N, C-alpha and C positions, 0 to 999 in steps of 0.2 A: 176306485171312486173318480179320481183325476180325470179319467176319460169319459166321466158322465156327466161332468159339469164344465162348462166352458170357464177358462180363466177370467175372473175379474180382471178387465184391462183398461177401465176407465171410461168405455163406452157402452157397456151392457151391464150396469149395475142392476137395473130392474129385473132382467132377465135371470143374471147370477143370483140374485137374492132370492127369487122364486125357487129356483133348481135348489141351491144350498138349503134353502129351509126346508125343502121337502126332503131331502136327504138327511139332515139332522133329526127331523121328526121321525123318519123311517128306522133310524138307527138308536131310537130312543135317547137322542143326545139333546133334545131342544129345550128341556128343563133347564140345562145349564146356562141358557141364555135368558130365558122369562118365565122360569118356574121355580119351584122351591128348592132346586139345586144350583141357583144362580149364586147364592152365597157360600164362599168357600167356609167349609167347616174347619173348626179349629182342629189344631195338630196336637192332641193331649193324649195322655196315655191311655184313658178310658174312650177317646174316639179313634183310636189307630185305624181300626177295620173302615170306619165309615171314610175317614180322610182317604185312606187308601183307594178305596173304590172310587171316590171321586175323583180323585188324580188320575187315575186310568181313563176314566169315562171323559174328563177334561182333555187329557192327552189325544185322545182321539177325535173329539171334536176340533181340536187346535189343529189337528193335523189335516183335518178335512178342510178347513178355512184356509190354511196356510198353503196347502196344494194345490186349491183353486184360486189363488190370487196371484197376480203376476208380482215380479220380484220387485218393481217399483213401489208397490203399495204394501207389500210385505215390509219393506223398511220401515213404514210409519207405524205398525202395530208390533214390531219384531219383541220389544221389550215386555208386552203386556201378557200377563200370567192368566188373567181372568178373561175367559171366553166372552162374557157379557161387556166387558171393556174393549174387546177385539171389535165385537158386532157393533158397538155404539160409535166407536171411532170410524169404522168403514161407514157406516149411515151417514154419519154427521159430513163426511168428507164428500160423499156422492148426492146428498139430497139438500144440502144447504147451499144458497147463493152466496158464497163469502169471498172475502179478497185472496185468500190462500188458495181455495180451489180454482179462481179466476186466475191467479198467477201461474198456478200449476197447467192450465190449459193452455194458456198464453205460451208458457213454454214448451209446452209439446208442439203447439202450432210452429212457432219459431225455429224447432229443432228439424222438423219434418224435410226430407229431401225426397225428390221425385226418384232418383236412383234409376233404376231400369224399369219402373213402373210405366205403364202407359198412362195417357193423359187421364182416361176415364178411372182407372184404378187409382190414381194418385187424387183424384177428386174424391172418390168415394171414401178414401183413407182421411182426407182432410175436411169433408162435409159435417161428420158428427162434430167435430170439434169446433167448428165455426158456429153451428147451430147452437151447441152447448153456450159458448162464449157470448152469442148474441142475446 
């Protein structure tokens, strides 16, 4: 799975979303986000088997999302147990032009160094950030 989808790194959300959505649909896990399985079943004595199956499917889907997301963004959704909430949080972060996102981008830009990259490699690294900030 992880080798099939590029990790979400802050500059590739649209492509990542397209790939991970296709993966989740192919694994019959998409309903956990936008279908009838997006609501967590009650953990009651008569619902034990349904809850167990949902928990297993949710674990698989959460693994796929977490394995395809870089560490810095995983921290933002680490505590989420609902796949729908993880998806919505990442979507909100990368699609809204809000001050938190802007601050995050500016911090990334300020922390970038050329190191041993050539000028063109460094430019290609900072160009997407500058474009999104503007």
